[in-house]
Backbone atoms as SQL, in Angstrom:
CREATE TABLE atoms (id INTEGER PRIMARY KEY, chain TEXT, resi INTEGER, resn TEXT, atom TEXT, x REAL, y REAL, z REAL);
INSERT INTO atoms VALUES
  (1, 'A', 1, 'UNK', 'N', -38.115, -107.899, -48.702),
  (2, 'A', 1, 'UNK', 'CA', -38.202, -109.347, -49.222),
  (3, 'A', 1, 'UNK', 'C', -37.575, -110.209, -48.146),
  (4, 'A', 2, 'UNK', 'N', -36.778, -109.772, -47.210),
  (5, 'A', 2, 'UNK', 'CA', -36.169, -110.520, -46.144),
  (6, 'A', 2, 'UNK', 'C', -37.320, -111.099, -45.270),
  (7, 'A', 3, 'UNK', 'N', -38.371, -110.368, -45.091),
  (8, 'A', 3, 'UNK', 'CA', -39.417, -110.895, -44.364),
  (9, 'A', 3, 'UNK', 'C', -40.139, -112.090, -44.901),
  (10, 'A', 4, 'UNK', 'N', -40.356, -112.072, -46.237),
  (11, 'A', 4, 'UNK', 'CA', -40.857, -113.172, -46.888),
  (12, 'A', 4, 'UNK', 'C', -39.947, -114.465, -46.838),
  (13, 'A', 5, 'UNK', 'N', -38.644, -114.214, -47.043),
  (14, 'A', 5, 'UNK', 'CA', -37.664, -115.379, -46.804),
  (15, 'A', 5, 'UNK', 'C', -37.657, -115.878, -45.454),
  (16, 'A', 6, 'UNK', 'N', -37.771, -114.998, -44.453),
  (17, 'A', 6, 'UNK', 'CA', -37.786, -115.506, -43.029),
  (18, 'A', 6, 'UNK', 'C', -39.060, -116.303, -42.809),
  (19, 'A', 7, 'UNK', 'N', -40.221, -115.860, -43.233),
  (20, 'A', 7, 'UNK', 'CA', -41.422, -116.560, -43.124),
  (21, 'A', 7, 'UNK', 'C', -41.312, -117.966, -43.809),
  (22, 'A', 8, 'UNK', 'N', -40.845, -117.957, -45.000),
  (23, 'A', 8, 'UNK', 'CA', -40.766, -119.108, -45.757),
  (24, 'A', 8, 'UNK', 'C', -39.761, -120.175, -45.146),
  (25, 'A', 9, 'UNK', 'N', -38.632, -119.661, -44.613),
  (26, 'A', 9, 'UNK', 'CA', -37.651, -120.524, -43.968),
  (27, 'A', 9, 'UNK', 'C', -38.275, -121.273, -42.712),
  (28, 'A', 10, 'UNK', 'N', -38.919, -120.327, -41.900),
  (29, 'A', 10, 'UNK', 'CA', -39.570, -120.955, -40.736),
  (30, 'A', 10, 'UNK', 'C', -40.715, -121.864, -41.052),
  (31, 'A', 11, 'UNK', 'N', -41.488, -121.439, -42.020),
  (32, 'A', 11, 'UNK', 'CA', -42.641, -122.234, -42.388),
  (33, 'A', 11, 'UNK', 'C', -42.228, -123.632, -42.897),
  (34, 'A', 12, 'UNK', 'N', -41.199, -123.657, -43.748),
  (35, 'A', 12, 'UNK', 'CA', -40.746, -124.801, -44.335),
  (36, 'A', 12, 'UNK', 'C', -40.092, -125.721, -43.206),
  (37, 'A', 13, 'UNK', 'N', -39.414, -125.208, -42.346),
  (38, 'A', 13, 'UNK', 'CA', -38.846, -125.847, -41.199),
  (39, 'A', 13, 'UNK', 'C', -39.959, -126.529, -40.386),
  (40, 'A', 14, 'UNK', 'N', -40.990, -125.745, -40.196),
  (41, 'A', 14, 'UNK', 'CA', -42.149, -126.371, -39.311),
  (42, 'A', 14, 'UNK', 'C', -42.933, -127.443, -40.115),
  (43, 'A', 15, 'UNK', 'N', -43.011, -127.242, -41.373),
  (44, 'A', 15, 'UNK', 'CA', -43.697, -128.191, -42.330),
  (45, 'A', 15, 'UNK', 'C', -42.971, -129.491, -42.265),
  (46, 'A', 16, 'UNK', 'N', -41.674, -129.394, -42.412),
  (47, 'A', 16, 'UNK', 'CA', -40.829, -130.701, -42.438),
  (48, 'A', 16, 'UNK', 'C', -40.924, -131.358, -41.147),
  (49, 'A', 17, 'UNK', 'N', -40.888, -130.617, -40.025),
  (50, 'A', 17, 'UNK', 'CA', -40.968, -131.249, -38.647),
  (51, 'A', 17, 'UNK', 'C', -42.331, -131.898, -38.393),
  (52, 'A', 18, 'UNK', 'N', -43.338, -131.228, -38.879),
  (53, 'A', 18, 'UNK', 'CA', -44.652, -131.784, -38.720),
  (54, 'A', 18, 'UNK', 'C', -44.825, -133.044, -39.648),
  (55, 'A', 19, 'UNK', 'N', -44.337, -133.022, -40.907),
  (56, 'A', 19, 'UNK', 'CA', -44.316, -134.236, -41.727),
  (57, 'A', 19, 'UNK', 'C', -43.647, -135.503, -41.120),
  (58, 'A', 20, 'UNK', 'N', -42.570, -135.099, -40.488),
  (59, 'A', 20, 'UNK', 'CA', -41.737, -136.176, -39.786),
  (60, 'A', 20, 'UNK', 'C', -42.558, -136.727, -38.690),
  (61, 'A', 21, 'UNK', 'N', -43.159, -135.820, -37.833),
  (62, 'A', 21, 'UNK', 'CA', -43.979, -136.302, -36.651),
  (63, 'A', 21, 'UNK', 'C', -45.191, -137.048, -37.112),
  (64, 'A', 22, 'UNK', 'N', -45.837, -136.688, -38.186),
  (65, 'A', 22, 'UNK', 'CA', -47.113, -137.269, -38.643),
  (66, 'A', 22, 'UNK', 'C', -46.811, -138.624, -39.361),
  (67, 'A', 23, 'UNK', 'N', -45.623, -138.878, -40.035),
  (68, 'A', 23, 'UNK', 'CA', -45.416, -140.049, -40.802),
  (69, 'A', 23, 'UNK', 'C', -44.441, -141.026, -40.291),
  (70, 'A', 24, 'UNK', 'N', -43.860, -140.729, -39.090),
  (71, 'A', 24, 'UNK', 'CA', -42.926, -141.598, -38.521),
  (72, 'A', 24, 'UNK', 'C', -43.322, -141.836, -37.009),
  (73, 'A', 25, 'UNK', 'N', -42.570, -142.724, -36.338),
  (74, 'A', 25, 'UNK', 'CA', -42.897, -142.959, -35.011),
  (75, 'A', 25, 'UNK', 'C', -41.825, -142.085, -34.137),
  (76, 'A', 26, 'UNK', 'N', -41.213, -141.140, -34.660),
  (77, 'A', 26, 'UNK', 'CA', -40.261, -140.305, -33.954),
  (78, 'A', 26, 'UNK', 'C', -41.073, -139.364, -33.003),
  (79, 'A', 27, 'UNK', 'N', -40.474, -139.130, -31.825),
  (80, 'A', 27, 'UNK', 'CA', -41.019, -138.248, -30.827),
  (81, 'A', 27, 'UNK', 'C', -40.502, -136.793, -31.136),
  (82, 'A', 28, 'UNK', 'N', -41.089, -135.875, -30.438),
  (83, 'A', 28, 'UNK', 'CA', -40.706, -134.382, -30.685),
  (84, 'A', 28, 'UNK', 'C', -39.309, -134.287, -30.135),
  (85, 'A', 29, 'UNK', 'N', -38.872, -134.959, -29.111),
  (86, 'A', 29, 'UNK', 'CA', -37.491, -134.921, -28.751),
  (87, 'A', 29, 'UNK', 'C', -36.504, -135.413, -29.900),
  (88, 'A', 30, 'UNK', 'N', -36.897, -136.507, -30.520),
  (89, 'A', 30, 'UNK', 'CA', -36.025, -136.993, -31.691),
  (90, 'A', 30, 'UNK', 'C', -36.043, -135.944, -32.806),
  (91, 'A', 31, 'UNK', 'N', -37.118, -135.364, -33.096),
  (92, 'A', 31, 'UNK', 'CA', -37.200, -134.285, -34.195),
  (93, 'A', 31, 'UNK', 'C', -36.323, -133.113, -33.793),
  (94, 'A', 32, 'UNK', 'N', -36.401, -132.749, -32.585),
  (95, 'A', 32, 'UNK', 'CA', -35.634, -131.575, -32.090),
  (96, 'A', 32, 'UNK', 'C', -34.126, -131.889, -32.272),
  (97, 'A', 33, 'UNK', 'N', -33.721, -133.031, -31.820),
  (98, 'A', 33, 'UNK', 'CA', -32.295, -133.515, -31.936),
  (99, 'A', 33, 'UNK', 'C', -31.855, -133.576, -33.366),
  (100, 'A', 34, 'UNK', 'N', -32.812, -134.045, -34.270),
  (101, 'A', 34, 'UNK', 'CA', -32.475, -134.150, -35.686),
  (102, 'A', 34, 'UNK', 'C', -32.306, -132.718, -36.251),
  (103, 'A', 35, 'UNK', 'N', -32.953, -131.834, -35.890),
  (104, 'A', 35, 'UNK', 'CA', -32.863, -130.436, -36.428),
  (105, 'A', 35, 'UNK', 'C', -31.646, -129.766, -35.913),
  (106, 'A', 36, 'UNK', 'N', -31.224, -130.056, -34.671),
  (107, 'A', 36, 'UNK', 'CA', -30.039, -129.444, -34.142),
  (108, 'A', 36, 'UNK', 'C', -28.808, -129.928, -34.928),
  (109, 'A', 37, 'UNK', 'N', -28.815, -131.297, -35.166),
  (110, 'A', 37, 'UNK', 'CA', -27.694, -131.946, -35.962),
  (111, 'A', 37, 'UNK', 'C', -27.751, -131.483, -37.420),
  (112, 'A', 38, 'UNK', 'N', -28.987, -131.233, -37.995),
  (113, 'A', 38, 'UNK', 'CA', -28.997, -130.761, -39.345),
  (114, 'A', 38, 'UNK', 'C', -28.465, -129.356, -39.455),
  (115, 'A', 39, 'UNK', 'N', -28.735, -128.502, -38.401),
  (116, 'A', 39, 'UNK', 'CA', -28.211, -127.171, -38.501),
  (117, 'A', 39, 'UNK', 'C', -26.712, -127.204, -38.385),
  (118, 'A', 40, 'UNK', 'N', -26.174, -128.072, -37.437),
  (119, 'A', 40, 'UNK', 'CA', -24.751, -128.264, -37.439),
  (120, 'A', 40, 'UNK', 'C', -24.063, -128.795, -38.665),
  (121, 'A', 41, 'UNK', 'N', -24.729, -129.638, -39.306),
  (122, 'A', 41, 'UNK', 'CA', -24.298, -130.290, -40.661),
  (123, 'A', 41, 'UNK', 'C', -24.180, -129.161, -41.614),
  (124, 'A', 42, 'UNK', 'N', -25.260, -128.364, -41.778),
  (125, 'A', 42, 'UNK', 'CA', -25.247, -127.314, -42.815),
  (126, 'A', 42, 'UNK', 'C', -24.264, -126.293, -42.473),
  (127, 'A', 43, 'UNK', 'N', -23.914, -126.017, -41.184),
  (128, 'A', 43, 'UNK', 'CA', -22.969, -124.944, -40.978),
  (129, 'A', 43, 'UNK', 'C', -21.535, -125.532, -41.183),
  (130, 'A', 44, 'UNK', 'N', -21.264, -126.745, -41.132),
  (131, 'A', 44, 'UNK', 'CA', -19.882, -127.319, -41.415),
  (132, 'A', 44, 'UNK', 'C', -19.518, -127.014, -42.927),
  (133, 'A', 45, 'UNK', 'N', -20.597, -127.083, -43.838),
  (134, 'A', 45, 'UNK', 'CA', -20.317, -126.803, -45.219),
  (135, 'A', 45, 'UNK', 'C', -20.627, -125.393, -45.632),
  (136, 'A', 46, 'UNK', 'N', -20.919, -124.507, -44.658),
  (137, 'A', 46, 'UNK', 'CA', -21.108, -123.126, -44.927),
  (138, 'A', 46, 'UNK', 'C', -22.454, -122.763, -45.596),
  (139, 'A', 47, 'UNK', 'N', -23.366, -123.592, -45.435),
  (140, 'A', 47, 'UNK', 'CA', -24.725, -123.452, -46.101),
  (141, 'A', 47, 'UNK', 'C', -25.627, -122.711, -45.225),
  (142, 'A', 48, 'UNK', 'N', -25.535, -122.946, -43.802),
  (143, 'A', 48, 'UNK', 'CA', -26.372, -122.245, -43.045),
  (144, 'A', 48, 'UNK', 'C', -26.110, -120.807, -42.895),
  (145, 'A', 49, 'UNK', 'N', -24.857, -120.273, -43.102),
  (146, 'A', 49, 'UNK', 'CA', -24.565, -118.916, -43.196),
  (147, 'A', 49, 'UNK', 'C', -25.199, -118.209, -44.220),
  (148, 'A', 50, 'UNK', 'N', -25.417, -118.817, -45.342),
  (149, 'A', 50, 'UNK', 'CA', -26.248, -118.269, -46.498),
  (150, 'A', 50, 'UNK', 'C', -27.737, -118.088, -46.051),
  (151, 'A', 51, 'UNK', 'N', -28.195, -119.050, -45.387),
  (152, 'A', 51, 'UNK', 'CA', -29.546, -118.953, -44.973),
  (153, 'A', 51, 'UNK', 'C', -29.710, -117.744, -43.995),
  (154, 'A', 52, 'UNK', 'N', -28.764, -117.498, -43.059),
  (155, 'A', 52, 'UNK', 'CA', -28.826, -116.440, -42.144),
  (156, 'A', 52, 'UNK', 'C', -28.700, -115.178, -42.938),
  (157, 'A', 53, 'UNK', 'N', -27.906, -115.092, -43.986),
  (158, 'A', 53, 'UNK', 'CA', -27.685, -113.957, -44.732),
  (159, 'A', 53, 'UNK', 'C', -28.962, -113.487, -45.446),
  (160, 'A', 54, 'UNK', 'N', -29.663, -114.544, -46.049),
  (161, 'A', 54, 'UNK', 'CA', -30.845, -114.249, -46.793),
  (162, 'A', 54, 'UNK', 'C', -32.165, -114.137, -46.025),
  (163, 'A', 55, 'UNK', 'N', -32.145, -114.918, -44.912),
  (164, 'A', 55, 'UNK', 'CA', -33.508, -115.049, -44.189),
  (165, 'A', 55, 'UNK', 'C', -33.464, -114.281, -42.924),
  (166, 'A', 56, 'UNK', 'N', -32.310, -113.909, -42.504),
  (167, 'A', 56, 'UNK', 'CA', -32.172, -113.028, -41.297),
  (168, 'A', 56, 'UNK', 'C', -32.698, -113.755, -40.050),
  (169, 'A', 57, 'UNK', 'N', -33.500, -113.122, -39.281),
  (170, 'A', 57, 'UNK', 'CA', -34.054, -113.852, -38.022),
  (171, 'A', 57, 'UNK', 'C', -34.811, -115.033, -38.264),
  (172, 'A', 58, 'UNK', 'N', -35.281, -115.215, -39.565),
  (173, 'A', 58, 'UNK', 'CA', -36.015, -116.543, -39.827),
  (174, 'A', 58, 'UNK', 'C', -35.170, -117.740, -39.806),
  (175, 'A', 59, 'UNK', 'N', -33.758, -117.448, -39.985),
  (176, 'A', 59, 'UNK', 'CA', -32.907, -118.618, -39.833),
  (177, 'A', 59, 'UNK', 'C', -32.256, -118.643, -38.479),
  (178, 'A', 60, 'UNK', 'N', -32.413, -117.548, -37.716),
  (179, 'A', 60, 'UNK', 'CA', -31.683, -117.547, -36.421),
  (180, 'A', 60, 'UNK', 'C', -32.641, -118.097, -35.269),
  (181, 'A', 61, 'UNK', 'N', -33.971, -117.973, -35.453),
  (182, 'A', 61, 'UNK', 'CA', -34.874, -118.308, -34.443),
  (183, 'A', 61, 'UNK', 'C', -35.044, -119.904, -34.345),
  (184, 'A', 62, 'UNK', 'N', -35.238, -120.611, -35.393),
  (185, 'A', 62, 'UNK', 'CA', -35.591, -122.075, -35.244),
  (186, 'A', 62, 'UNK', 'C', -34.558, -122.860, -34.568),
  (187, 'A', 63, 'UNK', 'N', -34.861, -124.081, -34.173),
  (188, 'A', 63, 'UNK', 'CA', -33.944, -124.921, -33.335),
  (189, 'A', 63, 'UNK', 'C', -32.677, -125.282, -34.226),
  (190, 'A', 64, 'UNK', 'N', -32.815, -125.177, -35.512),
  (191, 'A', 64, 'UNK', 'CA', -31.530, -125.495, -36.413),
  (192, 'A', 64, 'UNK', 'C', -30.440, -124.475, -36.169),
  (193, 'A', 65, 'UNK', 'N', -30.809, -123.382, -35.746),
  (194, 'A', 65, 'UNK', 'CA', -29.818, -122.339, -35.389),
  (195, 'A', 65, 'UNK', 'C', -29.001, -122.720, -34.185),
  (196, 'A', 66, 'UNK', 'N', -29.530, -123.488, -33.223),
  (197, 'A', 66, 'UNK', 'CA', -28.634, -123.935, -32.117),
  (198, 'A', 66, 'UNK', 'C', -27.481, -124.804, -32.633),
  (199, 'A', 67, 'UNK', 'N', -27.758, -125.755, -33.461),
  (200, 'A', 67, 'UNK', 'CA', -26.675, -126.607, -34.072),
  (201, 'A', 67, 'UNK', 'C', -25.685, -125.745, -34.801),
  (202, 'A', 68, 'UNK', 'N', -26.137, -124.835, -35.527),
  (203, 'A', 68, 'UNK', 'CA', -25.380, -123.894, -36.289),
  (204, 'A', 68, 'UNK', 'C', -24.380, -123.130, -35.330),
  (205, 'A', 69, 'UNK', 'N', -24.926, -122.508, -34.256),
  (206, 'A', 69, 'UNK', 'CA', -24.136, -121.802, -33.306),
  (207, 'A', 69, 'UNK', 'C', -23.102, -122.736, -32.537),
  (208, 'A', 70, 'UNK', 'N', -23.459, -123.921, -32.215),
  (209, 'A', 70, 'UNK', 'CA', -22.543, -124.861, -31.571),
  (210, 'A', 70, 'UNK', 'C', -21.283, -125.001, -32.414),
  (211, 'A', 71, 'UNK', 'N', -21.551, -125.426, -33.718),
  (212, 'A', 71, 'UNK', 'CA', -20.379, -125.641, -34.625),
  (213, 'A', 71, 'UNK', 'C', -19.585, -124.264, -34.881),
  (214, 'A', 72, 'UNK', 'N', -20.426, -123.249, -35.147),
  (215, 'A', 72, 'UNK', 'CA', -19.764, -122.026, -35.416),
  (216, 'A', 72, 'UNK', 'C', -18.818, -121.494, -34.354),
  (217, 'A', 73, 'UNK', 'N', -19.236, -121.598, -33.113),
  (218, 'A', 73, 'UNK', 'CA', -18.405, -121.185, -31.981),
  (219, 'A', 73, 'UNK', 'C', -17.267, -122.098, -31.704),
  (220, 'A', 74, 'UNK', 'N', -17.475, -123.360, -32.003),
  (221, 'A', 74, 'UNK', 'CA', -16.293, -124.295, -31.881),
  (222, 'A', 74, 'UNK', 'C', -15.237, -124.177, -32.926),
  (223, 'A', 75, 'UNK', 'N', -15.658, -123.864, -34.062),
  (224, 'A', 75, 'UNK', 'CA', -14.643, -123.697, -35.166),
  (225, 'A', 75, 'UNK', 'C', -13.833, -122.387, -34.929),
  (226, 'A', 76, 'UNK', 'N', -14.609, -121.371, -34.478),
  (227, 'A', 76, 'UNK', 'CA', -13.846, -119.990, -34.263),
  (228, 'A', 76, 'UNK', 'C', -12.899, -120.143, -33.188),
  (229, 'A', 77, 'UNK', 'N', -13.192, -120.693, -32.147),
  (230, 'A', 77, 'UNK', 'CA', -12.225, -120.842, -30.972),
  (231, 'A', 77, 'UNK', 'C', -11.097, -121.877, -31.316),
  (232, 'A', 78, 'UNK', 'N', -11.449, -122.909, -32.091),
  (233, 'A', 78, 'UNK', 'CA', -10.480, -123.963, -32.525),
  (234, 'A', 78, 'UNK', 'C', -9.382, -123.304, -33.229),
  (235, 'A', 79, 'UNK', 'N', -9.707, -122.300, -34.080),
  (236, 'A', 79, 'UNK', 'CA', -8.673, -121.628, -34.864),
  (237, 'A', 79, 'UNK', 'C', -7.801, -120.903, -34.008),
  (238, 'A', 80, 'UNK', 'N', -8.173, -120.381, -32.945),
  (239, 'A', 80, 'UNK', 'CA', -7.314, -119.649, -31.984),
  (240, 'A', 80, 'UNK', 'C', -6.510, -120.578, -31.043),
  (241, 'A', 81, 'UNK', 'N', -7.254, -121.567, -30.441),
  (242, 'A', 81, 'UNK', 'CA', -6.605, -122.412, -29.399),
  (243, 'A', 81, 'UNK', 'C', -6.328, -123.912, -29.720),
  (244, 'A', 82, 'UNK', 'N', -6.504, -124.234, -30.908),
  (245, 'A', 82, 'UNK', 'CA', -6.286, -125.551, -31.339),
  (246, 'A', 82, 'UNK', 'C', -7.430, -126.499, -30.960),
  (247, 'A', 83, 'UNK', 'N', -7.024, -127.790, -30.747),
  (248, 'A', 83, 'UNK', 'CA', -8.018, -128.789, -30.437),
  (249, 'A', 83, 'UNK', 'C', -8.841, -128.553, -29.205),
  (250, 'A', 84, 'UNK', 'N', -8.167, -128.002, -28.220),
  (251, 'A', 84, 'UNK', 'CA', -8.826, -127.672, -27.005),
  (252, 'A', 84, 'UNK', 'C', -9.959, -126.609, -27.144),
  (253, 'A', 85, 'UNK', 'N', -9.768, -125.813, -28.158),
  (254, 'A', 85, 'UNK', 'CA', -10.843, -124.776, -28.524),
  (255, 'A', 85, 'UNK', 'C', -12.096, -125.423, -28.942),
  (256, 'A', 86, 'UNK', 'N', -12.168, -126.664, -29.489),
  (257, 'A', 86, 'UNK', 'CA', -13.363, -127.358, -29.840),
  (258, 'A', 86, 'UNK', 'C', -14.261, -127.539, -28.547),
  (259, 'A', 87, 'UNK', 'N', -13.709, -127.943, -27.547),
  (260, 'A', 87, 'UNK', 'CA', -14.432, -128.189, -26.330),
  (261, 'A', 87, 'UNK', 'C', -14.901, -126.846, -25.633),
  (262, 'A', 88, 'UNK', 'N', -14.029, -125.883, -25.712),
  (263, 'A', 88, 'UNK', 'CA', -14.322, -124.558, -25.038),
  (264, 'A', 88, 'UNK', 'C', -15.181, -123.780, -25.887),
  (265, 'A', 89, 'UNK', 'N', -15.054, -123.817, -27.120),
  (266, 'A', 89, 'UNK', 'CA', -15.909, -122.967, -28.088),
  (267, 'A', 89, 'UNK', 'C', -17.260, -123.436, -28.324),
  (268, 'A', 90, 'UNK', 'N', -17.639, -124.586, -28.058),
  (269, 'A', 90, 'UNK', 'CA', -18.953, -125.134, -28.292),
  (270, 'A', 90, 'UNK', 'C', -20.103, -124.271, -27.587),
  (271, 'A', 91, 'UNK', 'N', -19.742, -123.958, -26.323),
  (272, 'A', 91, 'UNK', 'CA', -20.779, -123.116, -25.616),
  (273, 'A', 91, 'UNK', 'C', -20.474, -121.666, -25.620),
  (274, 'A', 92, 'UNK', 'N', -19.610, -121.187, -26.350),
  (275, 'A', 92, 'UNK', 'CA', -19.284, -119.851, -26.437),
  (276, 'A', 92, 'UNK', 'C', -20.429, -118.885, -26.921),
  (277, 'A', 93, 'UNK', 'N', -21.018, -119.243, -27.980),
  (278, 'A', 93, 'UNK', 'CA', -22.108, -118.455, -28.558),
  (279, 'A', 93, 'UNK', 'C', -23.545, -118.976, -28.002),
  (280, 'A', 94, 'UNK', 'N', -23.593, -120.051, -27.346),
  (281, 'A', 94, 'UNK', 'CA', -24.871, -120.554, -26.937),
  (282, 'A', 94, 'UNK', 'C', -25.072, -120.424, -25.368),
  (283, 'A', 95, 'UNK', 'N', -24.041, -119.969, -24.635),
  (284, 'A', 95, 'UNK', 'CA', -24.131, -119.867, -23.197),
  (285, 'A', 95, 'UNK', 'C', -25.293, -119.139, -22.646),
  (286, 'A', 96, 'UNK', 'N', -25.465, -117.901, -23.265),
  (287, 'A', 96, 'UNK', 'CA', -26.670, -117.064, -22.800),
  (288, 'A', 96, 'UNK', 'C', -28.003, -117.777, -22.998),
  (289, 'A', 97, 'UNK', 'N', -28.207, -118.407, -24.040),
  (290, 'A', 97, 'UNK', 'CA', -29.491, -119.119, -24.254),
  (291, 'A', 97, 'UNK', 'C', -29.666, -120.204, -23.407),
  (292, 'A', 98, 'UNK', 'N', -28.572, -121.049, -23.216),
  (293, 'A', 98, 'UNK', 'CA', -28.661, -122.195, -22.334),
  (294, 'A', 98, 'UNK', 'C', -28.998, -121.763, -20.842),
  (295, 'A', 99, 'UNK', 'N', -28.302, -120.562, -20.470),
  (296, 'A', 99, 'UNK', 'CA', -28.557, -120.093, -19.068),
  (297, 'A', 99, 'UNK', 'C', -29.909, -119.635, -18.802),
  (298, 'A', 100, 'UNK', 'N', -30.575, -118.982, -19.899),
  (299, 'A', 100, 'UNK', 'CA', -31.919, -118.446, -19.799),
  (300, 'A', 100, 'UNK', 'C', -32.891, -119.700, -19.759),
  (301, 'A', 101, 'UNK', 'N', -32.631, -120.693, -20.526),
  (302, 'A', 101, 'UNK', 'CA', -33.531, -121.850, -20.504),
  (303, 'A', 101, 'UNK', 'C', -33.522, -122.544, -19.104),
  (304, 'A', 102, 'UNK', 'N', -32.202, -122.641, -18.506),
  (305, 'A', 102, 'UNK', 'CA', -32.161, -123.242, -17.130),
  (306, 'A', 102, 'UNK', 'C', -32.876, -122.421, -16.039),
  (307, 'A', 103, 'UNK', 'N', -32.584, -121.060, -16.129),
  (308, 'A', 103, 'UNK', 'CA', -33.293, -120.251, -15.130),
  (309, 'A', 103, 'UNK', 'C', -34.819, -120.288, -15.300),
  (310, 'A', 104, 'UNK', 'N', -35.323, -120.200, -16.526),
  (311, 'A', 104, 'UNK', 'CA', -36.679, -120.205, -16.812),
  (312, 'A', 104, 'UNK', 'C', -37.401, -121.446, -16.413),
  (313, 'A', 105, 'UNK', 'N', -36.700, -122.641, -16.628),
  (314, 'A', 105, 'UNK', 'CA', -37.219, -123.915, -16.237),
  (315, 'A', 105, 'UNK', 'C', -37.258, -123.971, -14.768),
  (316, 'A', 106, 'UNK', 'N', -36.255, -123.457, -14.023),
  (317, 'A', 106, 'UNK', 'CA', -36.313, -123.448, -12.506),
  (318, 'A', 106, 'UNK', 'C', -37.412, -122.621, -12.086),
  (319, 'A', 107, 'UNK', 'N', -37.632, -121.355, -12.554),
  (320, 'A', 107, 'UNK', 'CA', -38.650, -120.480, -12.015),
  (321, 'A', 107, 'UNK', 'C', -39.993, -121.103, -12.312),
  (322, 'A', 108, 'UNK', 'N', -40.208, -121.779, -13.481),
  (323, 'A', 108, 'UNK', 'CA', -41.452, -122.341, -13.846),
  (324, 'A', 108, 'UNK', 'C', -41.740, -123.567, -12.921),
  (325, 'A', 109, 'UNK', 'N', -40.815, -124.208, -12.574),
  (326, 'A', 109, 'UNK', 'CA', -41.092, -125.348, -11.597),
  (327, 'A', 109, 'UNK', 'C', -41.403, -124.826, -10.194),
  (328, 'A', 110, 'UNK', 'N', -40.994, -123.623, -9.888),
  (329, 'A', 110, 'UNK', 'CA', -41.466, -123.009, -8.547),
  (330, 'A', 110, 'UNK', 'C', -42.882, -122.614, -8.642),
  (331, 'A', 111, 'UNK', 'N', -43.294, -122.227, -9.768),
  (332, 'A', 111, 'UNK', 'CA', -44.581, -121.709, -10.007),
  (333, 'A', 111, 'UNK', 'C', -45.660, -122.804, -10.209),
  (334, 'A', 112, 'UNK', 'N', -45.368, -123.872, -10.884),
  (335, 'A', 112, 'UNK', 'CA', -46.226, -124.897, -11.223),
  (336, 'A', 112, 'UNK', 'C', -45.792, -126.260, -10.612),
  (337, 'A', 113, 'UNK', 'N', -46.619, -127.177, -10.494),
  (338, 'A', 113, 'UNK', 'CA', -46.256, -128.483, -9.872),
  (339, 'A', 113, 'UNK', 'C', -45.938, -129.402, -11.146),
  (340, 'A', 114, 'UNK', 'N', -44.616, -129.667, -11.290),
  (341, 'A', 114, 'UNK', 'CA', -44.246, -130.509, -12.352),
  (342, 'A', 114, 'UNK', 'C', -44.533, -131.983, -12.200),
  (343, 'A', 115, 'UNK', 'N', -44.878, -132.650, -13.132),
  (344, 'A', 115, 'UNK', 'CA', -45.164, -134.073, -13.196),
  (345, 'A', 115, 'UNK', 'C', -43.947, -134.978, -13.130),
  (346, 'A', 116, 'UNK', 'N', -44.011, -136.110, -12.476),
  (347, 'A', 116, 'UNK', 'CA', -42.843, -136.990, -12.343),
  (348, 'A', 116, 'UNK', 'C', -42.808, -137.924, -13.446);
């Protein structure tokens, strides 16, 4: 059943973003930022953890998961190191994904001619 929930979560996430793109003048960058903030907001109230529990990878893969991981890491480290932990913990869980994105972007720029 977790496969069905994962499919539904990702499908609903994509449907909402497509509706926003079709019915507003927001750009894909705006929608991406909106979904990161929405994932962070849902994690603050403990709602996103329930999505991860029931939907599995369906809740971990979309862009909303990035906001969830930013807040989750910051709160975990803040409990240990205080207010400075907020700054250090933000990239604790997301550093591998950010590093892969930077390296992949660099390698693709070497292979293809980027537009200015």
